[in-house]
C-alpha positions as CSV (number, residue, x, y, z in Angstrom):
1,M,24.3,289.2,141.4
2,A,20.6,289.7,142.3
3,A,19.0,293.1,142.1
4,K,18.6,294.9,145.3
5,K,15.0,295.0,146.5
6,R,13.9,298.4,147.5
7,K,11.0,299.6,149.7
8,R,8.0,301.1,147.9
9,T,8.1,304.9,148.1
10,Q,4.5,305.4,146.9
11,P,1.7,304.9,149.4
12,Y,-0.6,301.9,148.8
13,K,-4.1,301.2,149.9
14,H,-5.9,297.9,149.4
15,G,-3.1,296.6,147.1
16,V,-3.1,299.5,144.6
17,P,-1.5,303.0,144.7
18,A,-3.5,305.3,147.0
19,K,-4.0,307.9,144.3
20,Y,-6.0,305.3,142.2
21,V,-8.7,305.0,144.9
22,A,-8.5,308.5,146.4
23,G,-11.8,309.7,144.9
24,A,-13.8,306.5,145.1
25,K,-17.0,306.2,147.2
26,N,-15.9,302.7,148.2
27,P,-12.1,302.4,147.9
28,R,-11.9,298.7,148.8
29,A,-14.4,297.8,146.0
30,A,-12.6,300.1,143.5
31,A,-9.2,298.4,144.3
32,A,-10.8,294.9,144.0
33,E,-12.2,295.8,140.6
34,M,-8.8,297.1,139.4
35,K,-6.9,294.0,140.7
36,S,-9.4,291.5,139.2
37,T,-9.3,293.3,135.8
38,A,-5.4,293.2,136.0
39,A,-5.5,289.5,136.8
40,K,-7.8,288.8,133.8
41,Y,-5.6,290.8,131.5
42,K,-2.5,288.8,132.7
43,R,-4.3,285.5,132.1
44,G,-5.3,286.7,128.6
45,E,-9.1,286.6,129.3
46,K,-11.5,288.9,127.6
47,I,-12.2,292.1,129.4
48,D,-15.4,294.1,128.9
49,I,-14.0,297.6,128.6
50,K,-17.4,299.3,128.6
51,A,-18.3,297.5,131.9
52,V,-15.0,298.6,133.5
53,E,-15.6,302.2,132.4
54,R,-19.1,302.2,133.8
55,A,-17.9,300.8,137.1
56,R,-15.1,303.3,137.5
57,A,-17.3,306.2,136.6
58,A,-19.9,305.1,139.1
59,S,-17.4,304.7,141.9
60,K,-16.2,308.3,141.7
61,K,-17.4,311.0,144.1
62,R,-19.1,313.9,142.4
63,R,-18.8,317.5,143.6
64,K,-21.9,319.6,143.5
65,K,-21.6,322.9,141.7
66,K,-22.3,326.0,143.6
67,A,-25.0,328.1,142.0
């Protein structure tokens, strides 16, 4: 007997969970980067971890500290 397919309970945006792209300057670009990295990983290709870290850090919104 096949497993019952259930509806997602977590909100998604641009194909990834919404919380993954919540703080991004450009959520669509952040989601695209995550999906492409995941696809490369599944295919067994080399992933430049430093480049991924830089891209993800650059896409975050920064809060200004109050003086």
